[in-house]
PAGUDREN-193134 format. One line per field, with one value per atom (N, C-alpha, C): residue number from 1; residue in three letters; atom name; x, y, z. Coordinates in pm, whole numbers, plus 50000, padded with zeros to 5 digits. Example, Ala and Ser with C-alpha at 12.3 -4.5 7.8 and 13.67 -1.06 7.14 Angstrom:
BEGIN
pos (1_1_1_2_2_2)
code (Ala_Ala_Ala_Ser_Ser_Ser)
site (N_CA_C_N_CA_C)
x (51319_51230_51320_51285_51367_51290)
y (49431_49550_49670_49775_49894_50003)
z (50780_50780_50780_50708_50714_50787)
//
This chain:
BEGIN
pos (1_1_1_2_2_2_3_3_3_4_4_4_5_5_5_6_6_6_7_7_7_8_8_8_9_9_9_10_10_10_11_11_11_12_12_12_13_13_13_14_14_14_15_15_15_16_16_16_17_17_17_18_18_18_19_19_19_20_20_20_21_21_21_22_22_22_23_23_23_24_24_24_25_25_25_26_26_26_27_27_27_28_28_28_29_29_29_30_30_30_31_31_31_32_32_32_33_33_33_34_34_34_35_35_35_36_36_36_37_37_37_38_38_38_39_39_39_40_40_40_41_41_41_42_42_42_43_43_43_44_44_44_45_45_45_46_46_46_47_47_47_48_48_48_49_49_49_50_50_50_51_51_51_52_52_52_53_53_53_54_54_54_55_55_55_56_56_56_57_57_57_58_58_58_59_59_59_60_60_60_61_61_61_62_62_62_63_63_63_64_64_64_65_65_65_66_66_66_67_67_67_68_68_68_69_69_69_70_70_70_71_71_71_72_72_72_73_73_73_74_74_74_75_75_75_76_76_76_77_77_77_78_78_78_79_79_79_80_80_80_81_81_81_82_82_82_83_83_83_84_84_84_85_85_85_86_86_86_87_87_87_88_88_88_89_89_89_90_90_90_91_91_91_92_92_92_93_93_93_94_94_94_95_95_95_96_96_96_97_97_97_98_98_98_99_99_99_100_100_100_101_101_101_102_102_102_103_103_103_104_104_104_105_105_105_106_106_106_107_107_107_108_108_108_109_109_109_110_110_110_111_111_111_112_112_112_113_113_113_114_114_114_115_115_115_116_116_116_117_117_117_118_118_118_119_119_119_120_120_120_121_121_121_122_122_122_123_123_123_124_124_124_125_125_125_126_126_126_127_127_127_128_128_128_129_129_129_130_130_130_131_131_131_132_132_132_133_133_133_134_134_134_135_135_135_136_136_136_137_137_137_138_138_138_139_139_139_140_140_140_141_141_141_142_142_142_143_143_143_144_144_144_145_145_145)
code (Unk_Unk_Unk_Unk_Unk_Unk_Unk_Unk_Unk_Unk_Unk_Unk_Unk_Unk_Unk_Unk_Unk_Unk_Unk_Unk_Unk_Unk_Unk_Unk_Unk_Unk_Unk_Unk_Unk_Unk_Unk_Unk_Unk_Unk_Unk_Unk_Unk_Unk_Unk_Unk_Unk_Unk_Unk_Unk_Unk_Unk_Unk_Unk_Unk_Unk_Unk_Unk_Unk_Unk_Unk_Unk_Unk_Unk_Unk_Unk_Unk_Unk_Unk_Unk_Unk_Unk_Unk_Unk_Unk_Unk_Unk_Unk_Unk_Unk_Unk_Unk_Unk_Unk_Unk_Unk_Unk_Unk_Unk_Unk_Unk_Unk_Unk_Unk_Unk_Unk_Unk_Unk_Unk_Unk_Unk_Unk_Unk_Unk_Unk_Unk_Unk_Unk_Unk_Unk_Unk_Unk_Unk_Unk_Unk_Unk_Unk_Unk_Unk_Unk_Unk_Unk_Unk_Unk_Unk_Unk_Unk_Unk_Unk_Unk_Unk_Unk_Unk_Unk_Unk_Unk_Unk_Unk_Unk_Unk_Unk_Unk_Unk_Unk_Unk_Unk_Unk_Unk_Unk_Unk_Unk_Unk_Unk_Unk_Unk_Unk_Unk_Unk_Unk_Unk_Unk_Unk_Unk_Unk_Unk_Unk_Unk_Unk_Unk_Unk_Unk_Unk_Unk_Unk_Unk_Unk_Unk_Unk_Unk_Unk_Unk_Unk_Unk_Unk_Unk_Unk_Unk_Unk_Unk_Unk_Unk_Unk_Unk_Unk_Unk_Unk_Unk_Unk_Unk_Unk_Unk_Unk_Unk_Unk_Unk_Unk_Unk_Unk_Unk_Unk_Unk_Unk_Unk_Unk_Unk_Unk_Unk_Unk_Unk_Unk_Unk_Unk_Unk_Unk_Unk_Unk_Unk_Unk_Unk_Unk_Unk_Unk_Unk_Unk_Unk_Unk_Unk_Unk_Unk_Unk_Unk_Unk_Unk_Unk_Unk_Unk_Unk_Unk_Unk_Unk_Unk_Unk_Unk_Unk_Unk_Unk_Unk_Unk_Unk_Unk_Unk_Unk_Unk_Unk_Unk_Unk_Unk_Unk_Unk_Unk_Unk_Unk_Unk_Unk_Unk_Unk_Unk_Unk_Unk_Unk_Unk_Unk_Unk_Unk_Unk_Unk_Unk_Unk_Unk_Unk_Unk_Unk_Unk_Unk_Unk_Unk_Unk_Unk_Unk_Unk_Unk_Unk_Unk_Unk_Unk_Unk_Unk_Unk_Unk_Unk_Unk_Unk_Unk_Unk_Unk_Unk_Unk_Unk_Unk_Unk_Unk_Unk_Unk_Unk_Unk_Unk_Unk_Unk_Unk_Unk_Unk_Unk_Unk_Unk_Unk_Unk_Unk_Unk_Unk_Unk_Unk_Unk_Unk_Unk_Unk_Unk_Unk_Unk_Unk_Unk_Unk_Unk_Unk_Unk_Unk_Unk_Unk_Unk_Unk_Unk_Unk_Unk_Unk_Unk_Unk_Unk_Unk_Unk_Unk_Unk_Unk_Unk_Unk_Unk_Unk_Unk_Unk_Unk_Unk_Unk_Unk_Unk_Unk_Unk_Unk_Unk_Unk_Unk_Unk_Unk_Unk_Unk_Unk_Unk_Unk_Unk_Unk_Unk_Unk_Unk_Unk_Unk_Unk_Unk_Unk_Unk_Unk_Unk_Unk_Unk_Unk_Unk_Unk_Unk_Unk_Unk_Unk_Unk_Unk_Unk_Unk_Unk_Unk_Unk_Unk_Unk_Unk_Unk_Unk_Unk_Unk_Unk_Unk_Unk_Unk_Unk_Unk_Unk_Unk_Unk_Unk)
site (N_CA_C_N_CA_C_N_CA_C_N_CA_C_N_CA_C_N_CA_C_N_CA_C_N_CA_C_N_CA_C_N_CA_C_N_CA_C_N_CA_C_N_CA_C_N_CA_C_N_CA_C_N_CA_C_N_CA_C_N_CA_C_N_CA_C_N_CA_C_N_CA_C_N_CA_C_N_CA_C_N_CA_C_N_CA_C_N_CA_C_N_CA_C_N_CA_C_N_CA_C_N_CA_C_N_CA_C_N_CA_C_N_CA_C_N_CA_C_N_CA_C_N_CA_C_N_CA_C_N_CA_C_N_CA_C_N_CA_C_N_CA_C_N_CA_C_N_CA_C_N_CA_C_N_CA_C_N_CA_C_N_CA_C_N_CA_C_N_CA_C_N_CA_C_N_CA_C_N_CA_C_N_CA_C_N_CA_C_N_CA_C_N_CA_C_N_CA_C_N_CA_C_N_CA_C_N_CA_C_N_CA_C_N_CA_C_N_CA_C_N_CA_C_N_CA_C_N_CA_C_N_CA_C_N_CA_C_N_CA_C_N_CA_C_N_CA_C_N_CA_C_N_CA_C_N_CA_C_N_CA_C_N_CA_C_N_CA_C_N_CA_C_N_CA_C_N_CA_C_N_CA_C_N_CA_C_N_CA_C_N_CA_C_N_CA_C_N_CA_C_N_CA_C_N_CA_C_N_CA_C_N_CA_C_N_CA_C_N_CA_C_N_CA_C_N_CA_C_N_CA_C_N_CA_C_N_CA_C_N_CA_C_N_CA_C_N_CA_C_N_CA_C_N_CA_C_N_CA_C_N_CA_C_N_CA_C_N_CA_C_N_CA_C_N_CA_C_N_CA_C_N_CA_C_N_CA_C_N_CA_C_N_CA_C_N_CA_C_N_CA_C_N_CA_C_N_CA_C_N_CA_C_N_CA_C_N_CA_C_N_CA_C_N_CA_C_N_CA_C_N_CA_C_N_CA_C_N_CA_C_N_CA_C_N_CA_C_N_CA_C_N_CA_C_N_CA_C_N_CA_C_N_CA_C_N_CA_C_N_CA_C_N_CA_C_N_CA_C_N_CA_C_N_CA_C_N_CA_C_N_CA_C_N_CA_C_N_CA_C_N_CA_C_N_CA_C)
x (51580_51576_51560_51654_51655_51558_51470_51376_51451_51425_51492_51458_51560_51545_51495_51515_51479_51335_51258_51119_51033_50904_50812_50778_50861_50836_50887_50815_50849_50877_50985_51015_50928_50860_50770_50849_50811_50877_50846_50951_50935_50915_50903_50885_50985_51104_51214_51338_51381_51500_51608_51720_51829_51887_51877_51936_51841_51725_51628_51637_51590_51615_51494_51381_51262_51196_51166_51096_50956_50858_50717_50670_50594_50538_50386_50325_50180_50158_50091_50077_50217_50246_50379_50468_50433_50508_50583_50707_50794_50820_50823_50851_50965_51070_51180_51172_51137_51105_51180_51169_51231_51147_51205_51139_51103_51196_51174_51064_51067_50965_50827_50817_50689_50639_50727_50689_50649_50711_50679_50543_50494_50365_50250_50280_50176_50197_50106_50119_50106_50032_50016_50149_50215_50345_50448_50442_50536_50526_50404_50386_50428_50396_50434_50586_50654_50799_50873_50804_50865_50874_50790_50792_50925_50983_51110_51088_51186_51180_51229_51160_51210_51342_51422_51552_51539_51432_51415_51327_51316_51233_51284_51191_51228_51296_51392_51459_51462_51484_51501_51616_51719_51841_51894_51887_51940_51850_51732_51639_51523_51469_51350_51238_51164_51053_50922_50832_50700_50595_50514_50404_50278_50210_50083_49972_49853_49741_49670_49714_49647_49685_49603_49630_49748_49812_49923_49872_49752_49695_49678_49623_49603_49735_49830_49958_50038_50034_50106_50050_49919_49858_49890_49876_49902_50047_50142_50283_50321_50265_50292_50247_50127_50076_50161_50212_50290_50435_50498_50641_50676_50586_50616_50537_50608_50547_50435_50458_50359_50264_50259_50168_50023_50000_49864_49853_49853_49844_49699_49677_49540_49452_49320_49223_49242_49238_49184_49285_49399_49495_49423_49437_49365_49419_49329_49363_49254_49253_49152_49076_48958_48880_48952_49012_49083_49193_49265_49370_49307_49204_49138_49083_49019_48961_49069_49178_49289_49349_49370_49431_49339_49209_49116_49124_49115_49118_49247_49360_49489_49526_49497_49530_49441_49318_49232_49285_49319_49368_49499_49591_49723_49739_49628_49630_49702_49704_49769_49660_49628_49511_49517_49633_49645_49619_49670_49649_49503_49443_49302_49216_49245_49170_49184_49304_49326_49243_49241_49164_49014_48968_48825_48787_48878_48851_48833_48918_48901_48764_48727_48600_48481_48484_48373_48357_48468_48461_48397_48412_48360_48235_48205_48085_48015_47949_47888_47777_47756_47658_47527_47526_47404_47363_47236_47187_47260_47279_47351_47495_47563_47699_47696_47598_47586_47560_47473_47440_47565_47644_47767_47865_47883_47975_47929_47801_47752_47742_47731_47733_47872_47975_48112_48146_48077_48097_48243_48311_48452_48466_48558_48586_48686_48755_48861_48802_48854_48808_48868)
y (51715_51663_51511_51441_51295_51242_51149_51084_50976_50965_50868_50726_50647_50509_50420_50457_50372_50391_50469_50493_50369_50385_50272_50241_50285_50261_50123_50060_49927_49932_49869_49859_49747_49778_49681_49565_49445_49325_49311_49292_49274_49402_49514_49643_49745_49695_49779_49738_49828_49800_49901_49850_49936_50024_49979_50056_50162_50176_50277_50402_50514_50642_50720_50653_50723_50639_50702_50632_50692_50602_50640_50587_50668_50624_50626_50512_50501_50444_50519_50485_50465_50351_50328_50238_50224_50137_50221_50181_50249_50159_50219_50150_50225_50152_50217_50167_50260_50223_50311_50273_50349_50471_50585_50711_50716_50677_50682_50585_50463_50364_50413_50463_50512_50630_50723_50840_50801_50698_50657_50587_50534_50465_50548_50651_50731_50880_50941_51085_51166_51115_51186_51188_51072_51068_51147_51138_51213_51362_51414_51557_51591_51503_51525_51529_51439_51429_51538_51605_51716_51843_51851_51968_51975_52093_52104_52073_52006_51973_52091_52122_52228_52186_52283_52250_52166_52185_52109_51986_51936_51820_51697_51612_51491_51392_51319_51211_51089_50974_50850_50775_50747_50683_50756_50889_50972_50989_50928_50937_51030_51100_51181_51094_51148_51076_51144_51067_51118_51050_51129_51076_51068_50953_50938_50923_50974_50962_50827_50741_50614_50509_50405_50298_50213_50152_50059_49944_49895_49784_49822_49940_49984_50005_50071_50098_49970_49879_49752_49675_49665_49594_49666_49798_49879_49868_49888_49879_49736_49636_49498_49472_49520_49502_49578_49692_49776_49728_49689_49660_49511_49422_49279_49212_49170_49124_49023_48918_48811_48822_48937_48954_48970_49040_49073_49060_48934_48907_48921_48933_48948_48828_48854_48748_48644_48514_48448_48416_48486_48466_48490_48397_48413_48529_48596_48704_48711_48816_48830_48962_48969_49092_49211_49196_49312_49366_49278_49323_49397_49339_49403_49540_49545_49670_49777_49739_49833_49881_49788_49824_49919_49894_49984_50124_50133_50264_50340_50274_50342_50370_50278_50303_50414_50424_50534_50667_50667_50788_50838_50745_50784_50772_50747_50754_50641_50522_50408_50330_50379_50331_50183_50134_49993_49900_49935_49854_49861_49978_49994_49906_49905_49822_49674_49632_49493_49458_49546_49521_49517_49606_49606_49479_49424_49297_49186_49183_49084_49100_49222_49249_49212_49253_49226_49077_49003_48859_48781_48832_48759_48822_48943_49014_49077_48994_49043_49144_49229_49336_49307_49206_49173_49029_48998_48863_48757_48776_48674_48652_48760_48746_48672_48703_48638_48488_48455_48315_48239_48301_48238_48210_48307_48289_48177_48176_48077_47938_47928_47797_47735_47818_47769_47732_47790_47767_47771_47872_47888_47940_47882_47926_48041_48061_48162_48298_48397_48534_48584)
z (51177_51311_51305_51361_51360_51466_51423_51515_51590_51719_51806_51764_51731_51689_51802_51926_52039_52085_52012_52052_52024_52033_52018_51873_51780_51639_51597_51504_51456_51306_51263_51120_51061_50953_50889_50832_50870_50818_50669_50590_50447_50368_50438_50371_50423_50456_50503_50425_50334_50254_50290_50342_50388_50278_50153_50043_49985_50045_49998_50084_50029_50094_50141_50164_50213_50321_50433_50542_50554_50551_50565_50700_50772_50900_50893_50929_50946_51086_51170_51311_51368_51430_51490_51404_51276_51186_51083_51059_50963_50843_50726_50599_50532_50496_50423_50279_50190_50053_49954_49828_49720_49686_49704_49672_49524_49438_49293_49249_49303_49267_49309_49432_49483_49399_49368_49289_49146_49092_48954_48945_49055_49054_49109_49185_49249_49221_49146_49122_49251_49346_49474_49549_49560_49625_49544_49411_49328_49360_49362_49391_49533_49627_49766_49782_49712_49726_49647_49556_49483_49567_49669_49755_49829_49842_49916_50064_50121_50264_50346_50455_50543_50607_50648_50707_50833_50907_51032_51012_50888_50859_50934_50975_51047_50954_51012_50941_51032_50972_51047_50982_51058_51007_50884_50888_50781_50660_50661_50548_50583_50483_50509_50564_50661_50724_50686_50627_50587_50673_50741_50823_50739_50743_50675_50778_50750_50844_50835_50745_50720_50824_50833_50930_50885_50981_50954_50868_50895_50819_50671_50646_50508_50434_50498_50431_50410_50506_50489_50370_50359_50245_50114_50114_49994_49949_50041_50005_49967_50033_49995_49853_49818_49682_49580_49620_49529_49513_49623_49622_49612_49650_49652_49540_49437_49313_49333_49409_49418_49537_49602_49715_49670_49561_49518_49367_49321_49178_49132_49001_48950_48985_48988_49009_48901_48932_49050_49159_49163_49271_49404_49500_49627_49711_49777_49868_49973_50052_50157_50137_50195_50184_50249_50369_50426_50334_50266_50174_50056_49995_49881_49922_50037_50087_50108_50171_50194_50063_49971_49843_49765_49768_49698_49759_49891_49957_49929_49948_49936_49791_49700_49559_49502_49550_49509_49565_49692_49758_49697_49666_49618_49466_49395_49249_49178_49236_49172_49097_48978_48904_48867_48824_48787_48904_49019_49139_49183_49171_49205_49114_48985_48890_48924_48962_49001_49124_49222_49344_49315_49229_49193_49119_49038_48970_49071_49174_49282_49346_49377_49444_49355_49230_49139_49111_49108_49081_49196_49315_49431_49490_49450_49497_49377_49297_49173_49198_49099_49111_49036_48951_48878_48909_48885_48913_48830_48697_48620_48671_48709_48763_48895_48979_49109_49092_48999_48974_48928_48842_48792_48906_48996_49108_49199_49234_49328_49267_49135_49070_49080_49080_49094_49237_49334_49477_49518_49475_49509_49651_49726_49862_49864_49753_49746_49719_49789_49766_49639)
//
């Protein structure tokens, strides 16, 4: 069943590739991404995409449509970190707490361990857990997250 293109859905800027064959929906935002790339990085998506699609499965512009229960903010940050090389580079590359938080949640949920480790490094570098680590961070007085 084809989903109506004229509805209130928005294609995610920078995360919509016409040559890819999978559409993901989070809230009212759509992402057209590479099924193979996503499956190769996430065992959860790989297993989900291995399941046979019912005959009446939803499609969007001829591509399978997968609905996620996650927020648009979380999926946008997660997919940006996963698909856009220079969006979420390792620490000390600057980023924001909302991005780190979203990447930790989504990479943990979808099993993208390398991305989760990168996000935790950002968090640990700016929010130390021990007094010596805290002292080191505050001595540097870095404004960058």
